[in-house]
LOBA-941930 format. One record per residue (C-alpha): residue number from 1; residue in one letter; x, y, z. Coordinates in steps of 0.001 Angstrom, whole numbers, plus 500000, padded with zeros to 6 digits. Layout:
LOBA-941930
[NUM; 'a'; [X; Y; Z]];
...
END
This chain:
LOBA-941930
[1; 'm'; [087855; 966538; 779736]];
[2; 'c'; [084444; 966653; 781825]];
[3; 's'; [083155; 963493; 783411]];
[4; 'p'; [080881; 961410; 781379]];
[5; 't'; [077027; 962314; 781870]];
[6; 'p'; [074710; 959584; 783038]];
[7; 'r'; [073177; 959535; 779632]];
[8; 'r'; [077149; 958713; 778422]];
[9; 'f'; [076932; 955965; 781121]];
[10; 'l'; [073747; 954896; 779775]];
[11; 'a'; [074871; 954952; 776196]];
[12; 'v'; [078283; 952830; 777403]];
[13; 'g'; [076344; 950317; 779296]];
[14; 'a'; [073885; 949353; 776401]];
[15; 'a'; [076782; 949379; 774108]];
[16; 'l'; [078249; 946608; 776540]];
[17; 'a'; [075361; 944728; 776637]];
[18; 'a'; [075374; 944394; 772885]];
[19; 'v'; [079022; 943463; 772870]];
[20; 'a'; [078224; 940859; 775564]];
[21; 'a'; [075016; 939393; 773637]];
[22; 't'; [076995; 939437; 770157]];
[23; 's'; [079050; 937040; 768794]];
[24; 'p'; [082422; 938567; 767246]];
[25; 'g'; [082073; 939484; 763708]];
[26; 't'; [078232; 939265; 763596]];
[27; 'g'; [075266; 941476; 764876]];
[28; 'p'; [075159; 945406; 764735]];
[29; 'g'; [078154; 945666; 766872]];
[30; 'p'; [078477; 948167; 770186]];
[31; 'y'; [078181; 951547; 767772]];
[32; 'a'; [074662; 953394; 767835]];
[33; 'p'; [073383; 955150; 764802]];
[34; 'p'; [074127; 958783; 764828]];
[35; 'q'; [071202; 960964; 766403]];
[36; 'a'; [069058; 963204; 764285]];
[37; 'r'; [070737; 966225; 762980]];
[38; 'p'; [069743; 969830; 761678]];
[39; 'p'; [069829; 969575; 757447]];
[40; 'l'; [072550; 971832; 755672]];
[41; 's'; [071744; 975035; 755744]];
[42; 'p'; [073538; 978721; 756434]];
[43; 'r'; [071546; 979123; 759802]];
[44; 't'; [072264; 975476; 760994]];
[45; 'l'; [075472; 974782; 760272]];
[46; 'd'; [076838; 975729; 763255]];
[47; 'a'; [074306; 973244; 765137]];
[48; 'r'; [075154; 970431; 762697]];
[49; 'y'; [078648; 970378; 763648]];
[50; 'a'; [077709; 970388; 767285]];
[51; 'a'; [075254; 967698; 766956]];
[52; 'v'; [077902; 965474; 765030]];
[53; 'r'; [080487; 965973; 767657]];
[54; 'g'; [077751; 965033; 769923]];
[55; 'd'; [077854; 961678; 768018]];
[56; 'i'; [081729; 961425; 767907]];
[57; 'q'; [081981; 961778; 771506]];
[58; 'r'; [079382; 959163; 772487]];
[59; 'a'; [081346; 956480; 769868]];
[60; 'y'; [084730; 957578; 771813]];
[61; 'd'; [083137; 956800; 775238]];
[62; 'i'; [081995; 953378; 773720]];
[63; 'a'; [085420; 952738; 772512]];
[64; 'r'; [086854; 953077; 775736]];
[65; 'a'; [084278; 951026; 777384]];
[66; 'v'; [084645; 948142; 775136]];
[67; 'g'; [088404; 948349; 774707]];
[68; 'd'; [088633; 949353; 770954]];
[69; 'g'; [092087; 950830; 771182]];
[70; 'a'; [092447; 952022; 767681]];
[71; 'r'; [089125; 953549; 767271]];
[72; 't'; [089475; 955130; 770919]];
[73; 'e'; [092858; 956947; 769154]];
[74; 'a'; [090960; 958364; 766115]];
[75; 'l'; [088141; 959498; 767565]];
[76; 'r'; [090297; 961328; 770085]];
[77; 'a'; [092050; 962869; 767437]];
[78; 'f'; [088520; 963895; 766041]];
[79; 'l'; [087432; 965626; 768901]];
[80; 'a'; [090571; 967819; 768889]];
[81; 'p'; [089466; 971647; 769391]];
[82; 'g'; [088737; 973153; 765949]];
[83; 'r'; [087544; 970069; 764114]];
[84; 'r'; [084347; 970161; 762353]];
[85; 'f'; [082412; 967242; 761181]];
[86; 'l'; [079149; 967330; 758736]];
[87; 'a'; [078741; 963472; 759133]];
[88; 'f'; [079579; 960836; 761467]];
[89; 'd'; [078711; 957166; 761620]];
[90; 'a'; [080752; 954628; 763911]];
[91; 'r'; [078874; 951415; 762581]];
[92; 'g'; [080951; 949015; 760775]];
[93; 'r'; [084595; 950489; 759113]];
[94; 'g'; [082558; 953871; 760026]];
[95; 'r'; [082092; 957289; 757776]];
[96; 'a'; [082859; 960669; 758537]];
[97; 'v'; [082807; 964212; 756759]];
[98; 'e'; [085162; 966711; 758040]];
[99; 'v'; [085555; 970648; 756607]];
[100; 'v'; [088687; 972112; 757099]];
[101; 'g'; [088412; 976186; 756227]];
[102; 'd'; [085332; 978025; 756731]];
[103; 'l'; [082537; 976397; 754375]];
[104; 'a'; [079862; 979314; 754679]];
[105; 'q'; [082437; 981878; 753523]];
[106; 'a'; [084711; 979995; 750750]];
[107; 'e'; [084655; 980756; 747003]];
[108; 'r'; [085193; 977530; 746358]];
[109; 'i'; [084922; 974274; 747738]];
[110; 'a'; [087059; 971039; 746943]];
[111; 'v'; [085648; 967761; 748174]];
[112; 'v'; [088279; 964749; 748494]];
[113; 'v'; [086610; 961188; 747569]];
[114; 'p'; [088858; 958688; 749045]];
[115; 'g'; [088974; 955152; 747360]];
[116; 'a'; [088844; 951591; 749127]];
[117; 'd'; [090244; 950574; 752446]];
[118; 'g'; [088798; 953869; 754028]];
[119; 'r'; [087890; 953448; 757543]];
[120; 'l'; [087834; 955636; 760533]];
[121; 't'; [090897; 954435; 761754]];
[122; 'n'; [092875; 955744; 758747]];
[123; 'f'; [090966; 958944; 758318]];
[124; 'd'; [093592; 961035; 759616]];
[125; 'd'; [096638; 959258; 757733]];
[126; 'p'; [098139; 961731; 755276]];
[127; 'k'; [097181; 958748; 752557]];
[128; 'w'; [093626; 958973; 753142]];
[129; 'a'; [090606; 961495; 753170]];
[130; 'g'; [091048; 963582; 756263]];
[131; 'g'; [095295; 964121; 755816]];
[132; 'g'; [094752; 964519; 751997]];
[133; 'a'; [092208; 966969; 752394]];
[134; 'r'; [094374; 969033; 755005]];
[135; 'a'; [097391; 968579; 752605]];
[136; 'v'; [095364; 970388; 749910]];
[137; 'h'; [094242; 973291; 752065]];
[138; 'r'; [097869; 973958; 753020]];
[139; 'q'; [098955; 973608; 749790]];
[140; 'a'; [096315; 976205; 748887]];
[141; 'r'; [097162; 978494; 751605]];
[142; 'q'; [100757; 978561; 749960]];
[143; 'v'; [100085; 979072; 746244]];
[144; 'a'; [097007; 981207; 746624]];
[145; 'p'; [096538; 982646; 750163]];
[146; 'g'; [094229; 985235; 749132]];
[147; 'v'; [091542; 982605; 747814]];
[148; 'r'; [088860; 981123; 750393]];
[149; 'l'; [088925; 977278; 749838]];
[150; 'a'; [087394; 975074; 752227]];
[151; 'v'; [088413; 971430; 751507]];
[152; 'v'; [085783; 968747; 752798]];
[153; 'a'; [087148; 964736; 753442]];
[154; 'w'; [084243; 963131; 752228]];
[155; 'l'; [084533; 959123; 754015]];
[156; 'g'; [080601; 959201; 753174]];
[157; 'y'; [080115; 955855; 751629]];
[158; 'a'; [080693; 952356; 752771]];
[159; 's'; [084451; 952149; 751256]];
[160; 'p'; [084903; 948894; 750010]];
[161; 's'; [087820; 946426; 751593]];
[162; 't'; [090762; 945467; 748970]];
[163; 'a'; [090741; 941887; 750659]];
[164; 's'; [086726; 941735; 750043]];
[165; 'a'; [084862; 941273; 746069]];
[166; 'a'; [083236; 944319; 746600]];
[167; 'v'; [086138; 946258; 745337]];
[168; 'l'; [085929; 944350; 742301]];
[169; 't'; [082542; 945893; 741282]];
[170; 'p'; [080993; 949206; 741054]];
[171; 'g'; [077852; 948376; 743400]];
[172; 'r'; [079640; 950246; 746356]];
[173; 'a'; [080281; 952919; 743860]];
[174; 'a'; [076557; 953486; 743145]];
[175; 'd'; [075618; 953704; 746599]];
[176; 'g'; [078345; 956490; 747133]];
[177; 'a'; [077243; 958389; 744008]];
[178; 'r'; [073593; 958568; 745687]];
[179; 'e'; [075182; 959798; 748605]];
[180; 'l'; [077799; 962437; 747070]];
[181; 'r'; [074763; 963849; 744828]];
[182; 'r'; [072773; 964676; 748159]];
[183; 'f'; [075775; 965549; 750041]];
[184; 'v'; [077051; 968158; 747106]];
[185; 'a'; [073226; 969513; 747147]];
[186; 'g'; [073668; 970099; 750585]];
[187; 'l'; [077341; 971940; 750285]];
[188; 'h'; [075336; 974325; 747844]];
[189; 'a'; [072487; 974974; 750370]];
[190; 'v'; [075138; 976052; 752949]];
[191; 'n'; [076871; 978136; 749816]];
[192; 'g'; [075355; 978767; 747038]];
[193; 'r'; [078164; 981187; 745758]];
[194; 'a'; [081067; 978364; 745689]];
[195; 'r'; [082270; 976661; 742762]];
[196; 'v'; [082774; 972838; 743825]];
[197; 'a'; [085477; 970472; 742549]];
[198; 'l'; [085580; 966838; 742882]];
[199; 'l'; [088924; 965045; 743873]];
[200; 'c'; [088367; 961313; 743665]];
[201; 'h'; [090966; 958614; 743864]];
[202; 's'; [090895; 955235; 742880]];
[203; 'y'; [088080; 953534; 743914]];
[204; 'g'; [086502; 957122; 744562]];
[205; 's'; [086734; 957768; 741078]];
[206; 'v'; [084529; 954865; 740131]];
[207; 'v'; [081981; 957064; 742648]];
[208; 'c'; [082436; 960394; 741071]];
[209; 'v'; [081758; 959317; 737376]];
[210; 'q'; [078489; 957531; 738706]];
[211; 'a'; [077283; 960698; 740290]];
[212; 'a'; [078405; 963438; 737729]];
[213; 'r'; [075457; 963174; 735621]];
[214; 'a'; [073629; 965173; 738894]];
[215; 'v'; [076330; 966992; 740177]];
[216; 'r'; [076860; 970664; 740094]];
[217; 'a'; [080707; 970586; 740335]];
[218; 'e'; [083092; 972910; 737995]];
[219; 'd'; [086069; 970392; 738042]];
[220; 'i'; [086054; 966596; 738395]];
[221; 'a'; [089711; 965388; 738753]];
[222; 'l'; [090081; 961103; 738369]];
[223; 'y'; [093186; 959862; 739673]];
[224; 'g'; [094971; 956593; 740494]];
[225; 's'; [091697; 954998; 738610]];
[226; 'p'; [091073; 951210; 738253]];
[227; 'g'; [088765; 952205; 735310]];
[228; 'v'; [085147; 953980; 735459]];
[229; 't'; [082128; 953050; 734404]];
[230; 'a'; [081545; 955377; 731604]];
[231; 's'; [082875; 955265; 727824]];
[232; 's'; [083828; 958650; 727559]];
[233; 'v'; [083931; 962574; 729090]];
[234; 't'; [080791; 962692; 726662]];
[235; 'd'; [078915; 959673; 728480]];
[236; 'm'; [079460; 961009; 731895]];
[237; 'h'; [076813; 963778; 730899]];
[238; 't'; [078627; 966503; 732977]];
[239; 'g'; [079176; 970150; 732070]];
[240; 'a'; [082096; 969986; 734596]];
[241; 'r'; [085570; 969863; 733316]];
[242; 'v'; [086808; 966238; 733666]];
[243; 'w'; [090701; 965723; 734955]];
[244; 'a'; [092643; 962369; 734794]];
[245; 'g'; [096159; 961507; 735864]];
[246; 'r'; [097895; 958618; 737006]];
[247; 'a'; [101674; 958692; 738655]];
[248; 'd'; [104521; 956462; 737075]];
[249; 'g'; [104369; 954174; 740308]];
[250; 'd'; [100812; 953715; 740330]];
[251; 'w'; [099981; 950019; 740087]];
[252; 't'; [096531; 950494; 739122]];
[253; 'r'; [098063; 951123; 735405]];
[254; 'y'; [098274; 947132; 735315]];
[255; 'v'; [094524; 946798; 736153]];
[256; 'p'; [092818; 945498; 733237]];
[257; 'k'; [090534; 948470; 732133]];
[258; 'l'; [087196; 946495; 731123]];
[259; 'r'; [084427; 944926; 732553]];
[260; 'v'; [083582; 941159; 732250]];
[261; 'a'; [080989; 939105; 733744]];
[262; 'g'; [079867; 941714; 736396]];
[263; 'l'; [083584; 942081; 737336]];
[264; 'g'; [085670; 945260; 736558]];
[265; 'f'; [084920; 948647; 735837]];
[266; 'g'; [085560; 949708; 732489]];
[267; 'p'; [087712; 952570; 730450]];
[268; 'd'; [090943; 954375; 731690]];
[269; 'p'; [090279; 958069; 732155]];
[270; 'v'; [093889; 958482; 731544]];
[271; 's'; [093652; 956980; 728058]];
[272; 'p'; [093221; 959535; 725231]];
[273; 's'; [090069; 958371; 723597]];
[274; 'f'; [088248; 958914; 726925]];
[275; 'g'; [088511; 962820; 726350]];
[276; 'a'; [089686; 963745; 729586]];
[277; 'l'; [092316; 966798; 730474]];
[278; 'r'; [095457; 964986; 731480]];
[279; 'f'; [097512; 966521; 734532]];
[280; 'a'; [100818; 965564; 735374]];
[281; 'a'; [101063; 963359; 738492]];
[282; 'g'; [104773; 962695; 738999]];
[283; 'a'; [106343; 959358; 739627]];
[284; 'g'; [104592; 958378; 742958]];
[285; 'a'; [102941; 955461; 744168]];
[286; 'h'; [099178; 954726; 744472]];
[287; 's'; [098601; 956104; 748157]];
[288; 'e'; [101035; 959079; 747402]];
[289; 'y'; [099188; 961696; 745208]];
[290; 'l'; [098341; 964053; 747972]];
[291; 'r'; [101838; 963951; 749475]];
[292; 'p'; [103260; 967139; 750296]];
[293; 'g'; [105740; 968267; 747885]];
[294; 's'; [104497; 966402; 744913]];
[295; 'v'; [103516; 967228; 741567]];
[296; 's'; [100048; 965594; 742057]];
[297; 'l'; [099219; 967707; 744917]];
[298; 'r'; [100090; 971020; 743351]];
[299; 'n'; [098175; 969999; 740255]];
[300; 'l'; [095319; 968805; 742210]];
[301; 't'; [095361; 972168; 744498]];
[302; 'f'; [095392; 974171; 741334]];
[303; 'i'; [092456; 971999; 739900]];
[304; 'a'; [090699; 972857; 743467]];
[305; 'l'; [091453; 976500; 742692]];
[306; 'g'; [090113; 976385; 739505]];
[307; 'r'; [093458; 978115; 738296]];
[308; 'i'; [093347; 975860; 735610]];
[309; 's'; [095961; 977620; 733543]];
[310; 'e'; [098696; 976676; 736434]];
[311; 'v'; [098017; 972999; 735992]];
[312; 't'; [101130; 971111; 734495]];
[313; 'h'; [099514; 968351; 731639]];
[314; 'a'; [100849; 964971; 731265]];
END
């Protein structure tokens, strides 16, 4: 890696000054907001990747300077050759949107929408957005090597912590739904031919249901859901096929599927009355839907590919 430029030294110096002037847990923290980046379009896609990589490099330099070891390790991996990000924000728990595959040439695009506890430092974990997106992409190459599929790991919203009250309400999901609608519109601007599927895990299912009315998608898969804010597929007002699955070992089966005094979400999308297509999700735990070799990964990959006749039903 080349030595830091003077501009990077200035950024790091400013960050250190911010840390010195800020009490732990308060204020803006050491990480700067993202710089201006090109809008999504076929002609600006490479420039967008380059601009976001610059944001990641600056955040990496700051993480090293302030001794943020976990963040340093995660961002070093983000900067590995060949990785391409459409969005990144190091502030707070962080946001990142990575593309696995060729977005511009894809026939199909799958967007993995993670649930609670998503952050930069676990992004690449197989249980979370980045690791899960790569698992779907690998599975697709095994079962349908001739299909051009791009998979997007979309940590594009402020994923709530399971230790916070925010995880018990749909407020963060409403914000996430707005961001997801804008993002999918951008995908269509880059590649208007591709068919889009949303793969929505846990709290991410709440995000996707709130976005469904205004998102152009062929399929929406809701899995490991704690409940959603629509009463049925009809109430989602979407032209997409809606799928739902829950693994036998998933603790969300015990979450009350109701909304009382502002807490909770609502109906269970795997219930027959909701009207979703039920896919088999195996016997795994809440965090294992995209585990290599699992029934759930195989079925979610077939949904992403649009090969619905090969999805096994619950």
